[in-house]
C-alpha positions as CSV (number, residue, x, y, z in Angstrom):
1,M,-18.4,-9.4,-17.0
2,E,-16.8,-8.4,-14.0
3,P,-13.3,-6.9,-13.9
4,E,-10.3,-8.8,-13.3
5,P,-8.2,-7.4,-10.3
6,K,-4.9,-6.0,-11.7
7,P,-2.3,-7.2,-9.5
8,Q,1.0,-4.5,-8.5
9,V,4.0,-6.1,-8.2
10,R,7.0,-5.0,-6.6
11,K,10.6,-6.4,-7.3
12,R,13.3,-4.2,-5.4
13,D,16.1,-2.9,-7.9
14,P,20.0,-2.9,-6.3
15,A,20.4,0.5,-6.3
16,F,17.1,0.9,-4.1
17,P,17.0,3.0,-2.0
18,S,20.0,5.5,-2.5
19,P,19.9,9.0,-2.5
20,G,20.3,11.8,-5.1
21,A,20.6,8.5,-7.6
22,V,18.3,7.7,-10.6
23,S,17.5,4.7,-12.5
24,I,15.3,3.7,-14.4
25,V,13.6,0.4,-13.5
26,S,10.6,-2.1,-14.5
27,H,9.1,-2.6,-11.8
28,E,7.3,-0.6,-8.5
29,Q,9.8,-0.3,-5.7
30,P,8.9,-0.4,-2.2
31,A,7.1,2.3,-0.6
32,G,9.4,3.7,2.4
33,V,7.3,6.3,3.1
34,P,4.0,5.5,5.5
35,H,0.4,5.6,3.7
36,S,-3.0,5.1,3.0
37,D,-3.3,4.2,-0.9
38,F,-5.7,6.7,-1.5
39,S,-8.3,9.0,0.6
40,V,-11.8,9.5,0.9
41,G,-11.8,12.1,-2.1
42,G,-9.3,10.0,-4.2
43,L,-11.6,7.2,-4.5
44,P,-13.5,7.7,-7.7
45,L,-10.0,8.0,-10.1
46,Q,-8.5,5.2,-8.2
47,I,-12.2,3.2,-8.6
48,E,-11.9,4.6,-12.5
49,L,-8.4,2.9,-13.0
50,S,-8.3,0.0,-10.8
51,F,-11.8,-1.7,-11.8
52,P,-12.7,0.8,-15.6
53,G,-16.2,1.5,-15.3
54,Q,-17.3,0.3,-11.9
55,W,-17.6,4.3,-10.1
56,E,-21.1,4.2,-11.3
57,N,-22.2,1.1,-9.3
58,L,-20.5,2.5,-6.4
59,K,-20.4,6.1,-5.5
60,D,-23.9,5.7,-3.6
61,K,-23.0,3.0,-1.7
62,E,-21.1,2.5,1.0
63,F,-17.6,0.2,0.5
64,D,-13.9,-0.9,1.3
65,V,-11.3,-1.2,-0.6
66,I,-9.4,-4.2,1.0
67,N,-5.1,-4.9,-0.1
68,L,-4.0,-8.5,-0.1
69,W,0.0,-8.5,0.1
70,R,2.6,-11.2,-0.1
71,P,5.9,-12.0,-1.0
72,L,6.4,-13.6,-4.5
73,H,9.0,-15.7,-2.4
74,G,10.2,-16.2,1.3
75,P,10.9,-16.3,3.7
76,N,11.4,-12.4,3.2
77,F,13.1,-10.3,5.4
78,D,14.5,-7.6,2.8
79,W,12.2,-4.0,3.3
80,P,9.2,-6.0,4.7
81,L,6.2,-4.4,5.0
82,T,4.9,-2.6,8.3
83,L,1.3,-2.0,8.8
84,L,0.6,0.4,11.7
85,D,-2.4,0.0,14.7
86,F,-4.3,2.2,13.5
87,A,-5.7,2.9,17.2
88,S,-2.0,4.7,18.1
89,V,-3.1,7.1,15.3
90,E,-4.2,11.1,16.3
91,P,-6.9,13.0,13.7
92,D,-3.6,15.4,13.1
93,D,-0.8,12.4,12.1
94,M,-3.1,12.1,8.6
95,I,-2.3,14.7,5.7
96,L,-3.5,13.8,2.5
97,N,-1.0,14.1,-0.5
98,D,-0.9,14.3,-4.0
99,D,0.8,11.3,-5.2
100,L,2.0,11.8,-8.6
101,H,3.1,9.2,-10.9
102,R,4.2,9.4,-15.3
103,D,1.1,8.7,-16.5
104,R,-1.6,9.8,-13.5
105,A,-2.3,11.9,-10.3
106,M,-3.9,10.8,-7.6
107,E,-4.7,11.2,-4.3
108,N,-3.7,9.7,-1.0
109,T,-2.6,10.3,3.1
110,L,0.5,10.6,4.4
111,L,1.2,10.2,8.0
112,H,3.2,12.9,10.2
113,F,5.5,10.6,12.8
114,N,4.2,10.4,15.7
115,E,6.3,8.6,18.7
116,K,3.2,6.7,20.0
117,H,2.9,4.8,16.6
118,R,2.6,1.3,16.8
119,W,4.1,-1.5,13.9
120,Y,3.8,-4.4,13.0
121,F,6.2,-6.9,10.4
122,V,6.1,-10.4,9.9
123,N,9.7,-11.5,10.6
124,G,10.3,-14.3,7.1
125,Q,7.2,-13.7,5.8
126,T,6.1,-16.4,3.8
127,V,4.0,-16.9,0.3
128,D,1.0,-18.3,2.4
129,D,1.1,-15.4,4.9
130,V,-0.8,-13.0,3.1
131,L,-1.8,-9.7,4.8
132,V,-5.0,-8.0,4.5
133,F,-5.9,-4.9,5.1
134,R,-8.2,-1.9,4.8
135,I,-6.8,0.4,2.4
136,V,-10.1,3.2,2.7
137,D,-13.5,3.2,3.2
138,S,-15.8,5.0,1.2
139,T,-17.5,7.2,3.8
140,G,-13.7,8.1,5.4
141,K,-15.0,6.9,8.9
142,R,-13.2,3.5,9.4
143,A,-9.8,2.4,10.4
144,R,-7.3,2.0,7.3
145,G,-4.3,0.2,7.3
146,F,-1.3,2.8,7.1
147,H,1.7,1.4,5.5
148,C,5.6,1.1,4.6
149,A,8.5,-0.8,3.8
150,A,11.2,-1.0,6.6
151,N,14.9,-1.6,5.8
152,N,15.4,-4.2,8.1
153,P,19.2,-4.6,9.1
154,N,19.2,-8.7,9.3
155,T,18.4,-9.3,5.7
156,P,20.6,-12.3,4.4
157,P,22.7,-10.8,1.6
158,G,21.6,-11.0,-2.2
159,Q,17.9,-11.1,-1.0
160,M,15.8,-8.7,-2.2
161,R,11.6,-8.2,-2.1
162,T,9.5,-9.5,-4.8
163,S,6.0,-9.0,-3.7
164,I,2.2,-9.2,-4.6
165,E,-0.5,-7.0,-3.7
166,I,-3.8,-7.3,-5.0
167,R,-7.2,-4.3,-4.6
168,I,-10.5,-5.4,-3.8
169,V,-13.6,-3.4,-3.5
170,A,-16.1,-5.0,-0.3
171,V,-19.8,-3.0,-0.3
172,R,-21.9,-3.3,2.7
């Protein structure tokens, strides 16, 4: 039996973002730092966490980890997911990062600011507008979907983002 994908739900807390404030929340918050969820070096641990027992089947194959992302209600204007045009990324823009959580340590890739970066988002994204992008490929040679949540000053009052993402592995 194949393992079921584990969806990640993000539900913005009313206190997000509030510099200096600490609050306990029940869901992951929007990620405001441009990143790719994990690096090639972080693949073994991430695959084991997301797809238990599958690393042995994948480690000698070329594959992509794909993210499917959408809001759970819409239209969404609150902290929309923005995607970077990878053609605007220069090699020196990327840096490996230790991604620390309460229950695990991962490795992802962050971006240094570059004024040449071109960012895009779906204004008023609905539940039917699914964003599909590559997080990383096993060789580290293909384009990645760097992304982050961005503050949208035109968000209607009271609306807070709730979104879901599911990761899949596509073997070449």
